[in-house]
C-alpha positions in Angstrom: 85.2 111.4 109.6 87.7 108.6 110.4 85.0 106.0 109.7 84.5 107.4 106.2 88.2 107.2 105.2 89.2 104.2 103.2 92.3 102.1 103.7 94.4 101.3 106.8 95.2 104.2 109.1 98.2 104.5 111.4 98.2 106.9 114.3 101.4 108.3 115.9 100.3 109.8 119.2 101.5 113.3 119.9 101.7 115.4 123.1 98.3 117.1 122.5 96.4 113.9 121.6 93.5 112.7 123.8 92.9 109.0 123.2 89.9 106.9 123.9 88.6 103.5 122.6 86.2 105.1 120.1 89.1 106.9 118.5 91.5 104.0 118.5 89.1 101.6 116.8 89.7 103.5 113.5 93.5 102.8 113.4 95.2 99.6 112.3 98.3 100.6 114.3 98.9 103.1 117.0 102.4 104.1 118.2 103.8 106.6 120.7 106.1 109.5 119.8 108.9 107.8 118.0 106.5 106.3 115.4 107.2 103.6 113.0 109.5 102.7 110.2 108.0 102.6 106.8 111.1 101.0 105.4 109.4 99.8 102.2 108.5 103.4 101.5 111.8 104.9 102.5 110.9 106.9 105.6 110.4 106.7 109.3 107.4 108.5 110.9 107.5 110.2 114.3 105.6 112.8 116.3 108.7 115.0 116.9 111.4 115.6 114.3 114.1 113.0 114.9 117.8 113.7 115.0 119.4 112.2 112.0 121.2 109.6 114.2 117.7 108.5 115.4 116.2 107.8 112.0 116.9 104.1 112.2 118.7 104.0 108.8 115.8 105.7 107.0 116.6 108.6 104.6 113.6 110.7 105.5 111.7 111.5 108.7 108.0 112.3 108.3 107.0 114.1 111.5 104.6 116.5 113.2 104.9 118.5 116.4 106.4 121.8 115.0 103.1 123.2 113.7 103.8 125.6 110.8 107.5 125.9 111.5 110.1 124.8 109.1 111.5 121.3 109.4 115.1 121.1 110.7 116.7 119.6 107.5 115.8 118.7 104.0 115.6 115.1 105.2 112.5 116.0 107.3 109.0 116.4 106.1 106.5 118.4 108.3 103.1 116.7 108.3 101.5 119.0 110.8 97.9 119.9 110.1 98.8 123.6 109.9 100.8 123.0 106.7 98.5 120.3 105.3 95.3 122.3 105.2 93.9 120.2 108.1 93.4 117.2 105.9 94.8 113.7 106.0 97.7 112.8 103.7 97.6 109.6 101.7 100.7 107.5 101.6 101.0 108.0 97.9 101.2 111.8 98.5 104.0 111.3 101.0 105.9 109.1 98.6 105.5 111.7 95.8 106.9 114.4 98.1 109.8 112.2 99.0 110.5 111.5 95.3 110.8 115.3 94.7 113.5 115.7 97.4 
């Protein structure tokens, strides 16, 4: 499936992820837990929901880890597969969701 997805893919490793070379070859960037800042898009991505003082100046935290539970604040967006119909989310979809906040 990953080989068939277009574009560059970024992986933020979570506590349940099992990594191997054949998986990692599909990602342009791989980061652990705290994720990366997508400053040009107005958010920071992480595995766990970050406290607001950990958001590195970003307005929004796009995160996983909490499965189908509600995000801690309106500044958090839950990207867990359980609430995303087990499908990847395109950056444009994330940006549209942020714009609606």
